[in-house]
N, C-alpha and C positions, 0 to 999 in steps of 0.2 A: 504494500500500500504506500502511496506517495502523497505528499501534501500538494493540493492544487492551490497555488498562490492566487490571491485576488478572485476567488470563486464568485464572490458577490459584489465585485467592484468593476463594473463595465467602464467606468470613467477613467480608470488608471491608464488604459492603453490609448487614450485619445491624444492627438498632437497637442502641444502646449497652448496654441492659440485657440483651439476649440474648447479645451478645458477651461480656459479663461472666459470664453463666451458663455459656457454653461454656468460658471461661478457667478457671473454678473447677475443672473436671475435667481440665485439662491435667496431664501429667506430663512433665517435661523430661528429654531423653535426649541424650547426646553421641555422635558417631560420628567415627572417624578416616578418613583418606584410604583409599579402596578397600574400606571396610567396607560390607557389604550391610545396608540398612535392612530390606528384604524381597526375596525371590526370586520369580521366576515360578513359579506353582503353589502358593505358600504359602497357607494358609488365612487369610482376613482377620480380624484381631483388633484392628486399630486403624487410624485415619487420622492424618495429622500436618500440622503447619504449620511451615515453616522459620523459625527465629529468626535464624540467622546461618550463613554458609558457603554451600555449593552442593551440590546433589544432581543426579544424572543419572538419567533414566528411560530404560531401554533393554531390548532383547531380544537374544538370541544365537541364531545359526543352529546347526545340528547340528555344523558344523565349527568353531564357536567365534567366528565373525565377529560383532562387536558392531554393533548399530544403535541409535544414540542418538536418541530421539524428542524429548526436550527437556531443558533444564536448569532446575532450580527454585532460586530464591533467596529472600531474606527476604520473608516474607508468603505465599509460595506454599503451596498445600495439595495433598496427594496421598493416595490410598488410600480415598477416599470411595466411588468407583464399586464396588469390590469389596464394601464394607460394604452398600451399597444392594442390589446384586444377590445378595449372600450366595453368591458364587462365588470360586474361587481367584484369586489375583493374576494379572493378565495381563501384567505387566511386572516387571522387577527395578528396584529403586531403590538406588543406590550413592552413597556420600559421595565428593565430589571433593576433599576436604580436611577440616580440622577443621570440623565442622558441628554445630550445636545445633538441636534441634527440640522442639516440643511435641506429645506423643502424646495422642490422644483415644481411649479404649478403645471397642470395639464396643458394649459395654453402654451407656456414657454417650452415645455417638453416637446409638444407636437411641432412647434415652429422649428426648434433646433433639430429634431429628428428628421424632418422633411427637407431641411436646408443643408445639412452636413451628412453626406453618406457614410462618413466614418463612424457616426453614432449608431446607426442600425447594424453596421458590421461589428462594432465592439459589443453590442448587446447580443447579437447572434453567437459570437464566440463565448460569451458568458453563459448563455442559455445552453449551448452545446456541452459546455463543461458540466453544468448542473445536470443535464440529462444523462450524461455519461456516469456521473455519480449515482443518480437514481437507479440506473441499470446495475451498478456495482452493489448497491444496497439491496436491491431485489434478489440478486444472485446470492449474496450473503444470507439473507433471510430464508431462502429456499434450500440452500445447499450446506450451510455450515452448522455444526452443533452449537448448542447454546453457549458454552464456554468460549468458543472462538468468536461468536457474534458479539458477546459481551466485551471480549478483549479488543476487538476492532472498534466497538463503540467508544471505549475508553481512549483508544489512540486517536480517534477522530476528535473527541472532545479536547484532548490534550493539544492537538494541532491548532484547534480553533480558539480555545479559551485559556489554555495553560500558559504559564510563563516559566522560562528557563531559570534555574538557580545554579546550574552548572552544565557542562557539556553533556552530561549523562542523566540529568534529572530535570523533570518538568513537574511543576506543582499545578494542580487543578483546584481552584477554590469554588465553593458554593455550588456543587453539583449534587442533585438529589438522586435517590435510587430510581425514582420515576423517570428522570431524564435519561437514565441509562437504558 
């Protein structure tokens, strides 16, 4: 298993001048722990990039059970799919603590997307990487024994949320059994 750098950051691969044009339209917003950035079913009116803190992308069953798909950290983007599809949000995004994000309105996103072909290309690359990961996760779920699935889940969490304390040690803070 290898770490996919910038899995949720389509903006990082854009040329500097186009990144600057995107950044001109950002509006900074702060969220507190437990605050919804958006909910499943909301109409898409923005996408965002995390500046600091952490967000979780999740869904809930009819009984209220939470399924966390991923955590987003500095540089990660979310909300672009719903803007492209012009369909309601398919996940909820919730702040895991004090979090600051840059919002890009639907209007500005669409203008930039239609004006700069580098943006759809960058988003396609990010989506292809995510789809590849989904196939790997489905393969793991169907073919690996429980202990190996758990080990891979811990490694993925360490890659995404852990911080190195030495060349051989990564510490993962605040991960529940449910998240595994």
